[in-house]
DOGU-72744 format. One record per residue (C-alpha): x, y, z; residue number from 1. Coordinates in Angstrom, 2 decimals, always signed. Example, Ala and Ser with C-alpha at 12.3 -4.5 7.8 and 13.67 -1.06 7.14 Angstrom:
% DOGU-72744
{c1=+12.30&c2=-4.50&c3=+7.80&i=1}
{c1=+13.67&c2=-1.06&c3=+7.14&i=2}
This chain:
% DOGU-72744
{c1=+84.57&c2=-52.31&c3=+67.72&i=1}
{c1=+86.48&c2=-50.74&c3=+70.52&i=2}
{c1=+84.72&c2=-50.52&c3=+73.82&i=3}
{c1=+84.49&c2=-46.26&c3=+73.22&i=4}
{c1=+82.92&c2=-46.30&c3=+69.72&i=5}
{c1=+80.56&c2=-49.00&c3=+70.98&i=6}
{c1=+79.47&c2=-46.93&c3=+73.77&i=7}
{c1=+79.19&c2=-43.82&c3=+71.78&i=8}
{c1=+77.11&c2=-45.45&c3=+69.32&i=9}
{c1=+75.06&c2=-46.69&c3=+71.51&i=10}
{c1=+74.22&c2=-43.27&c3=+73.11&i=11}
{c1=+73.72&c2=-41.91&c3=+70.12&i=12}
{c1=+70.66&c2=-44.27&c3=+68.93&i=13}
{c1=+69.49&c2=-43.64&c3=+73.06&i=14}
{c1=+69.62&c2=-39.78&c3=+71.78&i=15}
{c1=+67.79&c2=-40.64&c3=+68.63&i=16}
{c1=+65.33&c2=-42.48&c3=+70.31&i=17}
{c1=+64.42&c2=-39.72&c3=+72.61&i=18}
{c1=+64.02&c2=-37.21&c3=+70.11&i=19}
{c1=+61.81&c2=-39.28&c3=+67.81&i=20}
{c1=+59.96&c2=-39.43&c3=+71.19&i=21}
{c1=+60.06&c2=-35.76&c3=+72.09&i=22}
{c1=+58.85&c2=-34.89&c3=+68.11&i=23}
{c1=+55.79&c2=-37.10&c3=+68.38&i=24}
{c1=+54.94&c2=-35.58&c3=+71.86&i=25}
{c1=+55.14&c2=-32.38&c3=+70.64&i=26}
{c1=+53.32&c2=-33.13&c3=+67.54&i=27}
{c1=+50.38&c2=-34.76&c3=+69.51&i=28}
{c1=+50.33&c2=-31.94&c3=+71.92&i=29}
{c1=+49.90&c2=-29.53&c3=+69.00&i=30}
{c1=+46.71&c2=-31.79&c3=+67.52&i=31}
{c1=+45.29&c2=-31.83&c3=+70.50&i=32}
{c1=+45.49&c2=-28.05&c3=+71.08&i=33}
{c1=+44.16&c2=-27.67&c3=+67.81&i=34}
{c1=+41.21&c2=-30.04&c3=+68.50&i=35}
{c1=+40.62&c2=-28.37&c3=+71.56&i=36}
{c1=+40.12&c2=-24.72&c3=+69.99&i=37}
{c1=+37.86&c2=-25.93&c3=+67.47&i=38}
{c1=+35.85&c2=-28.12&c3=+69.67&i=39}
{c1=+35.51&c2=-26.25&c3=+72.82&i=40}
{c1=+37.30&c2=-22.83&c3=+72.47&i=41}
{c1=+35.73&c2=-21.75&c3=+75.67&i=42}
{c1=+36.88&c2=-24.63&c3=+77.80&i=43}
{c1=+40.48&c2=-24.59&c3=+76.34&i=44}
{c1=+40.65&c2=-20.50&c3=+76.73&i=45}
{c1=+39.59&c2=-20.73&c3=+80.42&i=46}
{c1=+41.77&c2=-23.96&c3=+81.07&i=47}
{c1=+44.95&c2=-21.81&c3=+79.54&i=48}
{c1=+43.73&c2=-18.79&c3=+81.67&i=49}
{c1=+43.70&c2=-20.74&c3=+84.91&i=50}
{c1=+47.00&c2=-22.18&c3=+84.19&i=51}
{c1=+49.11&c2=-19.12&c3=+83.28&i=52}
{c1=+47.32&c2=-17.43&c3=+86.70&i=53}
{c1=+48.87&c2=-20.43&c3=+88.51&i=54}
{c1=+52.22&c2=-20.42&c3=+86.84&i=55}
{c1=+52.44&c2=-16.19&c3=+87.69&i=56}
{c1=+51.17&c2=-16.71&c3=+91.28&i=57}
{c1=+54.85&c2=-17.00&c3=+92.80&i=58}
{c1=+55.58&c2=-13.42&c3=+91.45&i=59}
{c1=+53.03&c2=-11.83&c3=+93.20&i=60}
{c1=+54.63&c2=-12.70&c3=+96.68&i=61}
{c1=+56.48&c2=-9.89&c3=+98.59&i=62}
{c1=+55.75&c2=-7.35&c3=+95.73&i=63}
{c1=+55.55&c2=-3.70&c3=+96.20&i=64}
{c1=+51.76&c2=-2.36&c3=+95.22&i=65}
{c1=+51.30&c2=+0.84&c3=+93.21&i=66}
{c1=+48.20&c2=+2.13&c3=+91.49&i=67}
{c1=+47.98&c2=+3.73&c3=+88.11&i=68}
{c1=+45.67&c2=+3.87&c3=+85.00&i=69}
{c1=+46.63&c2=+3.22&c3=+81.65&i=70}
{c1=+45.02&c2=+4.39&c3=+78.22&i=71}
{c1=+45.30&c2=+2.84&c3=+74.87&i=72}
{c1=+43.73&c2=+3.11&c3=+71.49&i=73}
{c1=+43.91&c2=+0.30&c3=+68.94&i=74}
{c1=+43.01&c2=+0.09&c3=+65.39&i=75}
{c1=+43.44&c2=-1.71&c3=+62.36&i=76}
{c1=+42.20&c2=-1.77&c3=+58.50&i=77}
{c1=+42.89&c2=-2.60&c3=+54.90&i=78}
{c1=+44.33&c2=-0.25&c3=+52.18&i=79}
{c1=+41.19&c2=-0.09&c3=+49.94&i=80}
{c1=+41.11&c2=+3.75&c3=+50.04&i=81}
{c1=+44.72&c2=+4.04&c3=+48.68&i=82}
{c1=+43.71&c2=+1.66&c3=+45.79&i=83}
{c1=+44.93&c2=-1.26&c3=+47.22&i=84}
{c1=+42.31&c2=-3.99&c3=+46.11&i=85}
{c1=+43.64&c2=-6.97&c3=+47.64&i=86}
{c1=+42.21&c2=-6.72&c3=+51.09&i=87}
{c1=+44.09&c2=-9.49&c3=+52.69&i=88}
{c1=+46.66&c2=-6.77&c3=+53.37&i=89}
{c1=+46.14&c2=-5.04&c3=+56.37&i=90}
{c1=+47.32&c2=-2.22&c3=+58.51&i=91}
{c1=+47.80&c2=-2.41&c3=+62.18&i=92}
{c1=+48.16&c2=+0.73&c3=+65.24&i=93}
{c1=+48.07&c2=+0.82&c3=+68.52&i=94}
{c1=+48.94&c2=+3.79&c3=+71.05&i=95}
{c1=+49.54&c2=+3.82&c3=+75.18&i=96}
{c1=+50.02&c2=+6.51&c3=+77.74&i=97}
{c1=+50.62&c2=+4.99&c3=+81.26&i=98}
{c1=+50.83&c2=+6.40&c3=+84.62&i=99}
{c1=+51.69&c2=+4.78&c3=+87.80&i=100}
{c1=+52.37&c2=+5.75&c3=+91.41&i=101}
{c1=+48.42&c2=+6.49&c3=+92.32&i=102}
{c1=+47.88&c2=+7.72&c3=+88.63&i=103}
{c1=+50.05&c2=+10.82&c3=+89.16&i=104}
{c1=+53.25&c2=+10.21&c3=+87.38&i=105}
{c1=+54.03&c2=+9.10&c3=+83.81&i=106}
{c1=+55.35&c2=+5.95&c3=+83.36&i=107}
{c1=+55.33&c2=+4.60&c3=+79.69&i=108}
{c1=+54.09&c2=+5.54&c3=+76.12&i=109}
{c1=+54.08&c2=+3.28&c3=+73.42&i=110}
{c1=+53.73&c2=+3.92&c3=+69.50&i=111}
{c1=+53.22&c2=+0.40&c3=+67.34&i=112}
{c1=+52.44&c2=+0.41&c3=+64.00&i=113}
{c1=+52.52&c2=-2.69&c3=+61.77&i=114}
{c1=+51.45&c2=-4.53&c3=+58.66&i=115}
{c1=+49.55&c2=-7.64&c3=+58.13&i=116}
{c1=+48.35&c2=-10.45&c3=+55.89&i=117}
{c1=+45.33&c2=-12.16&c3=+56.27&i=118}
{c1=+45.46&c2=-15.91&c3=+56.11&i=119}
{c1=+41.55&c2=-16.23&c3=+56.55&i=120}
{c1=+38.47&c2=-15.15&c3=+58.50&i=121}
{c1=+40.14&c2=-16.30&c3=+61.68&i=122}
{c1=+43.86&c2=-15.61&c3=+61.63&i=123}
{c1=+46.23&c2=-12.94&c3=+60.31&i=124}
{c1=+50.08&c2=-12.95&c3=+60.57&i=125}
{c1=+51.94&c2=-9.42&c3=+61.23&i=126}
{c1=+54.99&c2=-7.70&c3=+61.52&i=127}
{c1=+55.87&c2=-4.16&c3=+63.12&i=128}
{c1=+57.74&c2=-2.22&c3=+64.85&i=129}
{c1=+57.48&c2=-0.29&c3=+68.18&i=130}
{c1=+58.69&c2=+2.90&c3=+70.17&i=131}
{c1=+58.51&c2=+2.65&c3=+73.73&i=132}
{c1=+59.51&c2=+5.32&c3=+76.25&i=133}
{c1=+59.34&c2=+4.26&c3=+80.23&i=134}
{c1=+59.90&c2=+6.51&c3=+82.95&i=135}
{c1=+61.38&c2=+4.12&c3=+86.01&i=136}
{c1=+60.40&c2=+5.48&c3=+89.38&i=137}
{c1=+63.74&c2=+6.30&c3=+90.67&i=138}
{c1=+66.08&c2=+6.62&c3=+87.24&i=139}
{c1=+65.92&c2=+8.51&c3=+84.20&i=140}
{c1=+63.82&c2=+8.12&c3=+81.05&i=141}
{c1=+64.73&c2=+4.97&c3=+78.84&i=142}
{c1=+63.81&c2=+4.66&c3=+75.18&i=143}
{c1=+63.49&c2=+1.34&c3=+73.46&i=144}
{c1=+63.21&c2=+0.08&c3=+69.89&i=145}
{c1=+61.38&c2=-3.24&c3=+69.14&i=146}
{c1=+60.75&c2=-5.09&c3=+66.07&i=147}
{c1=+57.66&c2=-7.78&c3=+66.89&i=148}
{c1=+55.68&c2=-10.45&c3=+64.76&i=149}
{c1=+52.46&c2=-11.99&c3=+65.76&i=150}
{c1=+49.81&c2=-14.02&c3=+64.72&i=151}
{c1=+46.03&c2=-13.29&c3=+65.64&i=152}
{c1=+43.27&c2=-15.61&c3=+65.99&i=153}
{c1=+39.42&c2=-15.10&c3=+66.89&i=154}
{c1=+36.20&c2=-17.32&c3=+66.80&i=155}
{c1=+32.78&c2=-16.43&c3=+67.73&i=156}
{c1=+30.58&c2=-19.27&c3=+69.25&i=157}
{c1=+26.90&c2=-17.99&c3=+69.76&i=158}
{c1=+27.48&c2=-14.80&c3=+72.83&i=159}
{c1=+30.91&c2=-15.81&c3=+73.17&i=160}
{c1=+33.95&c2=-14.63&c3=+71.45&i=161}
{c1=+37.38&c2=-16.32&c3=+71.91&i=162}
{c1=+40.65&c2=-14.66&c3=+70.83&i=163}
{c1=+44.38&c2=-15.62&c3=+70.79&i=164}
{c1=+47.67&c2=-13.32&c3=+70.11&i=165}
{c1=+50.74&c2=-15.08&c3=+69.97&i=166}
{c1=+53.46&c2=-11.90&c3=+69.56&i=167}
{c1=+57.66&c2=-12.24&c3=+69.46&i=168}
{c1=+59.81&c2=-9.34&c3=+70.13&i=169}
{c1=+63.22&c2=-8.20&c3=+69.18&i=170}
{c1=+64.08&c2=-5.65&c3=+71.82&i=171}
{c1=+66.96&c2=-3.03&c3=+71.76&i=172}
{c1=+67.14&c2=-0.88&c3=+74.84&i=173}
{c1=+69.49&c2=+2.23&c3=+75.05&i=174}
{c1=+71.01&c2=+1.38&c3=+78.35&i=175}
{c1=+72.68&c2=-1.95&c3=+77.00&i=176}
{c1=+74.07&c2=-3.47&c3=+73.88&i=177}
{c1=+72.17&c2=-6.78&c3=+73.97&i=178}
{c1=+69.37&c2=-7.72&c3=+72.06&i=179}
{c1=+66.63&c2=-9.21&c3=+73.95&i=180}
{c1=+63.93&c2=-11.85&c3=+73.03&i=181}
{c1=+60.87&c2=-12.24&c3=+74.47&i=182}
{c1=+57.54&c2=-14.27&c3=+73.96&i=183}
{c1=+53.84&c2=-12.88&c3=+74.77&i=184}
{c1=+50.96&c2=-14.98&c3=+75.07&i=185}
{c1=+47.61&c2=-13.44&c3=+74.89&i=186}
{c1=+44.14&c2=-14.94&c3=+75.44&i=187}
{c1=+40.75&c2=-13.08&c3=+75.77&i=188}
{c1=+37.15&c2=-14.06&c3=+76.33&i=189}
{c1=+34.21&c2=-11.76&c3=+75.72&i=190}
{c1=+30.42&c2=-12.36&c3=+76.16&i=191}
{c1=+27.73&c2=-10.33&c3=+75.14&i=192}
{c1=+24.71&c2=-9.74&c3=+77.54&i=193}
{c1=+21.23&c2=-10.24&c3=+75.72&i=194}
{c1=+19.34&c2=-8.26&c3=+78.17&i=195}
{c1=+22.27&c2=-5.37&c3=+77.38&i=196}
{c1=+22.91&c2=-5.20&c3=+73.88&i=197}
{c1=+25.26&c2=-2.42&c3=+74.15&i=198}
{c1=+27.31&c2=-4.17&c3=+76.66&i=199}
{c1=+29.79&c2=-6.81&c3=+76.55&i=200}
{c1=+31.98&c2=-8.78&c3=+79.69&i=201}
{c1=+35.48&c2=-8.87&c3=+78.99&i=202}
{c1=+38.24&c2=-10.84&c3=+80.12&i=203}
{c1=+41.65&c2=-11.32&c3=+79.42&i=204}
{c1=+45.08&c2=-12.75&c3=+80.32&i=205}
{c1=+48.70&c2=-11.91&c3=+78.90&i=206}
{c1=+52.16&c2=-13.73&c3=+79.78&i=207}
{c1=+55.41&c2=-12.60&c3=+79.12&i=208}
{c1=+58.86&c2=-14.71&c3=+79.07&i=209}
{c1=+62.33&c2=-13.68&c3=+78.38&i=210}
{c1=+63.99&c2=-16.00&c3=+76.07&i=211}
{c1=+67.84&c2=-14.82&c3=+76.89&i=212}
{c1=+69.69&c2=-12.49&c3=+79.42&i=213}
{c1=+70.78&c2=-9.13&c3=+78.37&i=214}
{c1=+73.15&c2=-6.71&c3=+79.92&i=215}
{c1=+70.13&c2=-4.10&c3=+80.45&i=216}
{c1=+68.62&c2=-6.30&c3=+82.85&i=217}
{c1=+66.28&c2=-9.15&c3=+81.29&i=218}
{c1=+66.69&c2=-12.51&c3=+82.70&i=219}
{c1=+65.48&c2=-15.67&c3=+80.85&i=220}
{c1=+62.10&c2=-16.90&c3=+82.32&i=221}
{c1=+58.92&c2=-15.82&c3=+83.70&i=222}
{c1=+58.82&c2=-11.78&c3=+83.04&i=223}
{c1=+55.23&c2=-10.67&c3=+84.08&i=224}
{c1=+51.66&c2=-11.46&c3=+83.92&i=225}
{c1=+48.61&c2=-9.33&c3=+83.11&i=226}
{c1=+45.05&c2=-9.71&c3=+84.00&i=227}
{c1=+42.15&c2=-7.78&c3=+83.06&i=228}
{c1=+38.41&c2=-7.86&c3=+84.02&i=229}
{c1=+35.69&c2=-5.37&c3=+82.64&i=230}
{c1=+32.91&c2=-4.12&c3=+80.50&i=231}
{c1=+32.63&c2=-3.07&c3=+76.78&i=232}
{c1=+30.48&c2=-0.83&c3=+75.47&i=233}
{c1=+29.31&c2=-0.44&c3=+71.78&i=234}
{c1=+26.63&c2=+2.46&c3=+71.13&i=235}
{c1=+25.60&c2=+0.88&c3=+67.65&i=236}
{c1=+26.05&c2=-2.97&c3=+66.15&i=237}
{c1=+27.19&c2=-1.45&c3=+63.17&i=238}
{c1=+29.54&c2=+0.73&c3=+64.89&i=239}
{c1=+33.55&c2=+0.45&c3=+64.46&i=240}
{c1=+34.11&c2=+2.13&c3=+67.71&i=241}
{c1=+33.99&c2=+0.95&c3=+71.08&i=242}
{c1=+35.62&c2=+1.14&c3=+74.29&i=243}
{c1=+36.42&c2=-1.40&c3=+77.09&i=244}
{c1=+36.87&c2=-0.18&c3=+80.86&i=245}
{c1=+37.78&c2=-2.37&c3=+83.53&i=246}
{c1=+40.39&c2=-3.74&c3=+86.46&i=247}
{c1=+44.08&c2=-4.56&c3=+85.28&i=248}
{c1=+46.36&c2=-6.62&c3=+87.62&i=249}
{c1=+50.45&c2=-6.34&c3=+86.17&i=250}
{c1=+52.88&c2=-8.56&c3=+88.19&i=251}
{c1=+56.30&c2=-8.06&c3=+87.20&i=252}
{c1=+59.21&c2=-10.26&c3=+88.42&i=253}
{c1=+62.38&c2=-8.27&c3=+88.49&i=254}
{c1=+65.84&c2=-10.05&c3=+88.62&i=255}
{c1=+66.95&c2=-7.35&c3=+91.63&i=256}
{c1=+64.69&c2=-5.74&c3=+94.26&i=257}
{c1=+61.19&c2=-6.69&c3=+95.04&i=258}
{c1=+58.48&c2=-7.53&c3=+92.01&i=259}
{c1=+56.10&c2=-5.15&c3=+91.38&i=260}
{c1=+52.20&c2=-5.55&c3=+91.54&i=261}
{c1=+50.17&c2=-3.03&c3=+90.17&i=262}
{c1=+46.51&c2=-2.10&c3=+90.13&i=263}
{c1=+45.57&c2=-0.31&c3=+87.20&i=264}
{c1=+42.45&c2=+1.32&c3=+85.89&i=265}
{c1=+42.48&c2=+0.55&c3=+82.23&i=266}
{c1=+40.62&c2=+2.47&c3=+79.45&i=267}
{c1=+40.86&c2=+0.98&c3=+75.96&i=268}
{c1=+39.48&c2=+2.31&c3=+72.67&i=269}
{c1=+38.81&c2=-0.08&c3=+69.62&i=270}
{c1=+38.42&c2=+0.78&c3=+66.04&i=271}
{c1=+37.27&c2=-2.35&c3=+63.91&i=272}
{c1=+38.02&c2=-2.92&c3=+60.05&i=273}
């Protein structure tokens, strides 16, 4: 066998072994993650949130601070009132009105409907569309259209409730021609207060990653992080509506110029199925 062919064959063999090892490592990581969520969801969620905050810490250095207020409504349900007998089919809607510049100027609005299919009592697959209008501080308003898919998971353990949401977005921004791809990972923890049954402690973290570069400004890698801490209020145990109010910190890493660090009063209204 010629020397160059022998070297190429040896390289292919080494690469094959490396790929098999990588697949095995990924399968073990997936299995460990699943077991951690099932056996000790509190420890798992808190550990992941701590790691995400450490990873996003560098983006907050030398950032421009601003303050604002975000208002949102989240609701979902089934189609039984329309004659659909399959309760696995669900609908989703969330809407947002966001202000920045010390809560005095419009920053962004979002309208996001979707459809879901319930896999089991803990998880659902979703897909939908979103229209976003953003008003940058120094530029004209920009419209964006998104197609999105997500998986949601939740589990209750005594007074605790844990939630995960993995969302994949395909973004079309009017200032460019490229399709932007972004991954968002959301972790949520709540704790009911035994002495005050109408109140719940709420904490969550969401990290954003661009998966590609675009001609409208996205750069692959870390994009932003949002962390929230607040109080939830539900007037009655059987009430479908609840409100959550608290502090939200948003850190955005920009490809050009100074990064952004926003201190936000977050007011969220939820309707349960």
